[in-house]
C-alpha positions in Angstrom: -125.7 -110.0 231.8 -125.8 -110.6 235.6 -127.4 -113.9 236.6 -128.4 -112.4 240.0 -132.0 -111.1 239.7 -131.4 -108.6 242.5 -128.5 -107.1 240.6 -130.6 -107.0 237.4 -133.6 -105.3 239.1 -131.2 -102.7 240.6 -129.5 -102.1 237.3 -132.8 -101.7 235.4 -134.1 -99.4 238.1 -131.2 -97.1 237.7 -131.5 -97.2 233.9 -135.1 -96.2 234.2 -134.2 -93.3 236.5 -131.4 -92.2 234.2 -134.0 -92.1 231.4 -136.3 -89.7 233.3 -138.7 -92.3 234.6 -138.0 -91.7 238.3 -141.1 -90.4 240.2 -139.9 -89.9 243.8 -140.3 -93.3 245.5 -142.8 -94.7 243.0 -142.3 -97.0 240.0 -140.8 -100.5 240.0 -139.4 -103.3 237.8 -139.5 -107.0 238.5 -138.1 -110.3 237.3 -140.0 -113.6 237.4 -139.1 -116.2 240.0 -140.9 -119.6 240.4 -142.0 -118.3 243.8 -143.2 -114.9 242.7 -141.0 -112.0 241.5 -138.0 -109.9 242.5 -138.9 -106.3 243.0 -137.4 -103.3 244.8 -138.7 -102.6 248.3 -140.8 -99.6 248.8 -139.7 -96.1 249.9 -136.7 -96.0 247.6 -136.5 -94.1 244.3 -135.5 -96.0 241.2 -132.2 -94.2 241.2 -131.4 -95.5 244.7 -132.0 -99.2 244.1 -129.2 -101.5 245.0 -129.2 -105.3 245.2 -129.8 -105.3 248.9 -133.0 -103.2 248.4 -134.6 -105.8 246.2 -136.9 -108.4 247.7 -138.7 -111.6 246.6 -142.4 -111.2 246.8 -144.8 -114.2 246.5 -148.0 -114.2 244.6 -149.9 -113.6 247.8 -147.8 -110.6 248.7 -145.7 -112.2 251.3 -142.0 -111.0 251.4 -140.1 -114.3 251.0 -136.6 -112.8 250.9 -135.1 -109.3 251.5 -135.8 -106.4 253.9 -137.9 -103.4 254.0 -141.6 -102.6 253.3 -143.2 -104.2 250.3 -144.6 -102.2 247.4 -148.3 -102.0 247.6 -148.7 -102.4 243.8 -147.0 -105.8 243.7 -150.2 -107.3 242.1 -149.3 -105.5 238.8 -146.3 -107.7 238.6 -147.5 -111.0 240.1 -150.8 -111.1 238.2 -149.2 -110.1 234.8 -146.6 -112.8 235.3 -149.3 -115.3 236.2 -151.3 -114.5 233.1 -148.4 -114.3 230.7 -146.1 -117.3 230.7 -144.1 -115.7 227.9 -143.2 -112.7 230.1 -140.2 -112.8 232.3 -140.2 -109.2 233.6 -142.5 -106.3 234.2 -141.9 -102.6 234.4 -144.4 -100.1 235.9 -143.5 -96.4 235.8 -145.1 -93.0 235.5 -143.4 -91.4 232.5 -144.8 -87.9 231.9 -145.3 -87.9 228.1 -146.9 -91.4 228.2 -149.3 -90.3 231.0 -150.1 -87.1 229.1 -150.8 -88.8 225.7 -153.1 -91.5 227.3 -154.9 -88.8 229.4 -155.5 -86.8 226.2 -157.3 -89.8 224.7 -154.9 -90.1 221.8 -153.9 -93.3 220.2 -150.2 -93.8 219.8 -149.3 -93.3 216.1 -146.1 -94.4 214.3 -145.0 -90.8 213.6 -141.4 -92.0 214.3 -139.5 -95.2 214.6 -140.2 -95.4 218.3 -143.9 -96.1 218.1 -143.5 -98.9 215.6 -142.1 -101.0 218.5 -145.8 -101.1 219.7 -148.2 -100.3 216.9 -150.0 -101.7 215.1 -152.2 -102.9 216.8 -153.1 -100.1 219.2 -151.5 -99.9 222.6 -154.2 -101.2 225.0 -155.6 -98.9 227.7 -156.7 -99.7 231.2 -159.5 -97.4 232.4 -161.1 -99.4 235.3 -159.4 -97.1 237.8 -156.6 -94.5 237.9 -155.9 -95.4 241.5 -153.1 -97.7 242.7 -153.4 -101.4 241.8 -153.6 -102.7 245.3 -155.3 -106.1 245.0 -154.8 -109.3 243.0 -158.3 -108.7 241.5 -157.2 -105.4 240.1 -153.9 -106.8 239.0 -155.7 -109.6 237.1 -157.8 -106.9 235.4 -154.7 -105.1 234.4 -153.3 -108.3 233.0 -156.5 -108.9 231.1 -156.3 -105.4 229.6 -152.7 -105.9 228.6 -153.6 -109.2 226.8 -150.7 -110.3 224.6 -149.4 -106.8 224.0 -145.9 -105.5 225.0 -147.2 -102.5 226.8 -150.3 -100.9 228.3 -151.4 -97.4 229.2 -152.8 -97.2 232.7 -154.8 -94.1 231.9 -154.3 -91.1 234.3 -151.7 -93.3 236.1 -148.7 -94.7 234.2 -147.6 -97.5 232.0 -146.9 -101.2 232.2 -144.2 -102.7 229.9 -143.3 -106.4 229.7 -140.8 -108.6 228.0 -139.2 -112.0 228.0 -136.5 -110.5 230.1 -136.0 -107.3 232.1 -133.6 -105.9 229.5 -136.4 -106.0 226.9 -139.1 -104.7 229.3 -136.9 -101.8 230.3 -136.1 -100.8 226.8 -139.8 -101.0 225.9 -140.6 -98.7 228.8 -138.0 -96.2 227.6 -139.0 -96.4 223.9 -142.7 -96.0 224.7 -142.0 -92.7 226.5 -139.9 -91.6 223.6 -142.7 -92.4 221.2 -145.2 -90.5 223.2 -142.9 -87.5 223.5 -142.3 -87.5 219.8 -146.1 -87.6 219.1 -146.8 -84.8 221.4 -144.0 -82.7 219.9 -145.4 -83.5 216.4 -148.9 -82.4 217.4 -147.5 -79.2 218.9 -146.5 -78.0 215.4 -150.1 -78.2 214.2 -150.8 -79.1 210.6 -151.7 -82.6 209.5 -149.2 -85.1 210.9 -148.2 -88.1 208.8 -147.3 -91.6 210.0 -146.3 -95.0 208.7 -149.0 -97.3 207.3 -149.4 -100.6 209.2 -147.4 -102.7 206.8 -144.4 -100.3 206.9 -144.7 -100.0 210.7 -144.5 -103.7 211.1 -141.5 -103.9 208.8 -139.8 -101.1 210.8 -140.4 -103.0 214.0 -138.4 -106.0 212.7 -135.7 -103.8 211.2 -135.2 -101.4 214.1 -136.4 -103.3 217.2 -135.4 -106.9 216.6 -134.1 -108.8 219.7 -130.4 -108.1 219.0 -131.0 -104.4 218.5 -133.1 -104.2 221.7 -130.3 -105.8 223.8 -127.7 -103.5 222.2 -129.9 -100.6 223.3 -129.9 -102.0 226.8 -126.1 -102.2 226.8 -126.0 -98.6 225.6 -128.3 -97.5 228.4 -126.2 -99.3 231.0 -123.0 -97.6 229.6 -124.6 -94.2 229.9 -125.3 -94.6 233.6 -123.2 -92.3 235.8 -120.1 -93.9 237.1 
């Protein structure tokens, strides 16, 4: 694992892009710093992020290190990090199946292993606005909606995934989209879907998504990046 947060943000960004979470120039991942967070500069796609396109942004939005324009949605990252001392990294993307599931008003259900990474309890939903999170006040409301959960649906907008490190937050973003895709696929067959009861889902979370396994998934996703 690289110790340079700029290299880590760049690597996570490319992983997210490779996993289908690129959305033109939007979406971003961050790593905590005592002065704020390291996050890619605006106007680059996730796939294009390199270490020199990552900047340090303070809690007030000031660019403390790095070049280029700052992302307008930096308050998602700074306010979640301020509210959650257990969180070391934040991912915000617009994955299509997660956006669709949340917009449809469906709760995420453990119809496959993937959803058990998050439920139970239910994945929280932020519905105050579907617009961009442009102010610290809105960022604080996002953080409040997230609570102590590992992920949040920004309904009609995207997702927020967090973790103690960026490897975990990135894998959570990828697995959340996989879980939503699987649920929508299941629903498309009609009938009466089945899913794991809460006790089994919690057991599967520990068996499938323990810390060692999550970091092994990260390593796999990095190995799969184009050379």
